[in-house]
Phi, psi and omega in degrees: 000183182286136179082005181279352184105200183280125178052038177080003179273099184290344181273349183299315178298324178294317178299318180297317178296317179295321178295315179298318179295318179296318178296318178296317179295322177297318178295320178296314179296320178298314180297325182282329189257332183271120187294328184262011185299316181296319179294317179299315179294326176296318178295313178299315182296313182292323183282303187283317184297312180293323179297314184285325187264343182241304187287310184301313180298320179293320178296318178295319180298316178298318182291317184288324186243028186302328181279341185258350186278145172280167179299321179298320179293320177298314180298318180297317180292321176295322178295320177298316180294320178293318177297317176298319177296319177298317180294324176298312181295314181295316179294319179294318178297320178296318180293319179294319178298320178294323178294318180292328178293336182279351178280000000 
């Protein structure tokens, strides 16, 4: 019936809530107990986030519209990718340096 959950399984919403709560609690305990967790997350964030949100979109834009772009647009996209690459290297080096300082 209506409001019973997925395919009549009334326990499915409860299971989903318990799983989400468990995952959140697990992440919290990991962050509190693992000494290098912040450094690890910093490394992941600087490397993956900048790659996916800055470098990848500009590279795709250049590749998809390479025949239609003006020289200024090409230069701007290459500048964005180079700046993103610099930030990836600087952020990753900073995170690695922080990890080495903890030894």
